[in-house]
C-alpha positions in Angstrom: 87.8 46.9 -286.3 85.8 46.0 -283.2 87.5 48.8 -281.2 86.8 51.3 -283.9 83.1 50.2 -284.2 82.8 50.5 -280.4 84.3 54.0 -280.4 82.0 55.2 -283.2 79.0 53.7 -281.4 79.9 55.4 -278.1 80.4 58.7 -279.9 76.9 58.5 -281.3 75.3 57.2 -278.2 76.7 60.1 -276.2 75.0 62.5 -278.5 71.7 60.5 -278.9 72.3 60.4 -282.7 71.4 56.8 -283.3 67.8 57.8 -283.7 68.8 59.5 -287.0 70.8 56.5 -288.3 68.4 54.4 -290.3 69.9 52.3 -293.1 68.4 54.7 -295.6 69.9 57.8 -293.9 73.2 56.1 -293.5 73.2 55.2 -297.3 72.4 58.8 -298.1 75.2 60.0 -295.8 77.7 57.6 -297.4 76.8 59.0 -300.9 77.0 62.6 -299.7 80.4 62.1 -298.1 81.7 60.2 -301.1 80.6 63.2 -303.2 82.6 65.5 -300.9 85.6 63.2 -301.3 85.2 63.4 -305.0 85.0 67.2 -304.8 88.6 67.2 -303.5 89.6 66.2 -307.0 87.0 68.3 -309.0 89.2 70.6 -311.0 92.6 69.1 -311.0 94.9 66.5 -309.3 96.4 69.0 -306.9 94.5 67.9 -303.8 95.0 68.6 -300.1 95.8 65.3 -298.5 94.5 66.3 -295.1 91.2 67.3 -296.6 91.0 64.0 -298.6 91.7 62.1 -295.4 89.0 63.9 -293.5 86.4 63.1 -296.2 87.7 59.5 -296.5 87.3 59.2 -292.7 83.7 60.4 -293.0 83.0 57.8 -295.7 84.5 55.0 -293.6 82.7 56.1 -290.5 79.3 56.0 -292.2 80.1 52.6 -293.8 81.1 51.2 -290.4 77.9 52.6 -288.9 75.9 51.0 -291.7 77.5 47.6 -291.0 76.7 48.0 -287.3 73.1 48.9 -288.1 72.7 45.9 -290.4 74.5 43.7 -287.8 77.2 42.5 -290.3 80.9 42.1 -289.8 82.7 44.5 -292.2 85.7 42.2 -292.6 83.4 39.3 -293.4 81.4 41.1 -296.1 84.5 42.6 -297.7 86.2 39.2 -297.9 83.1 37.7 -299.3 82.8 40.4 -302.0 86.5 40.1 -302.7 86.1 36.4 -303.3 83.2 37.0 -305.7 85.2 39.7 -307.5 88.3 37.5 -307.7 86.2 35.0 -309.7 84.9 37.7 -312.0 88.4 39.0 -312.7 90.8 36.0 -312.9 94.5 37.1 -312.9 95.2 35.6 -316.2 92.6 37.8 -317.9 92.4 40.9 -315.8 96.1 41.6 -314.9 97.0 45.1 -316.0 93.8 45.9 -317.7 90.7 47.8 -316.6 88.3 46.0 -318.9 84.9 45.1 -317.3 84.6 41.4 -316.4 82.0 40.7 -319.1 84.4 41.9 -321.8 87.5 40.1 -320.7 
């Protein structure tokens, strides 16, 4: 993950794009790219995997940039959230169902 973050940071520094990467702008970009990812599935389930992967890469890239901007470790925040979600959705109640945690 560190190598990937370094590569993205270098790419942006070479282009002097960091000036545009406020947390607000990165949040907008994540949402926009997520919308483009969703667009791949808009009318049916016949999607182009290469196109989906490109949009997914854009979402990941902006998320990694946001983590860097906020000076947080992606692995750490993901594991922390997973632990919190694990408690909301215990296996004995949530296994095999998509019910929201407050209705389990």
